[in-house]
C-alpha positions, 0 to 999 in steps of 0.5 A, spaced: 545 531 588 544 524 587 541 519 592 548 516 592 551 522 595 546 522 600 548 515 602 555 517 602 555 523 606 550 520 611 555 515 612 561 520 613 557 523 618 556 517 622 563 515 621 566 522 623 561 521 629 563 514 631 571 516 630 569 522 635 566 518 640 572 512 640 577 518 641 573 521 647 573 514 650 580 515 652 578 520 657 574 515 660 578 508 660 584 508 664 590 504 663 590 498 668 597 495 668 597 487 668 604 486 671 610 490 674 613 493 668 606 495 665 605 499 672 612 502 671 611 504 664 604 507 666 607 511 672 612 514 667 607 516 662 603 519 667 608 522 672 615 523 668 615 530 665 620 532 660 622 539 658 619 541 652 622 547 651 621 554 654 619 551 661 613 547 658 614 540 662 609 535 660 608 528 661 607 523 655 600 522 658 599 529 657 601 529 650 596 523 649 590 527 652 592 533 647 592 529 641 585 525 643 582 531 644 584 534 638 582 528 634 575 528 637 574 535 635 577 534 628 572 529 627 566 533 630 568 539 626 567 535 620 561 531 621 557 538 624 560 541 617 557 536 613 551 535 616 550 543 616 552 543 609 547 538 607 541 541 610 543 548 608 543 546 600 549 549 598 551 549 591 555 543 588 561 547 587 562 549 594 561 541 596 566 539 591 571 544 594 569 542 601 569 534 600 576 535 596 579 538 602 576 533 607 578 527 602 585 530 602 586 531 610 582 525 612 586 521 607 592 523 610 590 522 617 588 515 615 595 514 612 598 516 619 593 512 623 595 506 619 602 507 620 602 509 628 596 506 631 592 500 632 585 497 629 579 501 632 582 508 630 584 505 623 578 502 622 573 508 623 578 513 620 578 508 614 571 508 614 571 516 614 576 516 608 572 511 604 565 515 605 568 522 604 571 519 597 564 516 595 561 522 597 566 526 592 565 521 587 558 521 587 556 528 588 
């Protein structure tokens, strides 16, 4: 593996850690409504439970937490596996396949973040994708 690879894969690991950290912040920060309309919206998001089928009733707040948890762990998994593989000195063929899978998955996640979210997750997910793409190219 080239020295360029080390730069790119460490960048990916750090970006994945930052992404996990930013997604986990949603568990700490509580939305603070600034007016009556926002207060009503926050109340509905937290308390109004829709029937999701099969008797499962969840609020949109529950769905948001579920998505945040999943994103946090997806980024932790990617970063931990990249770190483990880097320290395990695995063969270039395994790296090649693993990085290609990550480039595809995190590339799709980046596109979805661009379409449906706001700047902080777009930026950190974009960094993950760029660093993984660089790792794939410079392996």
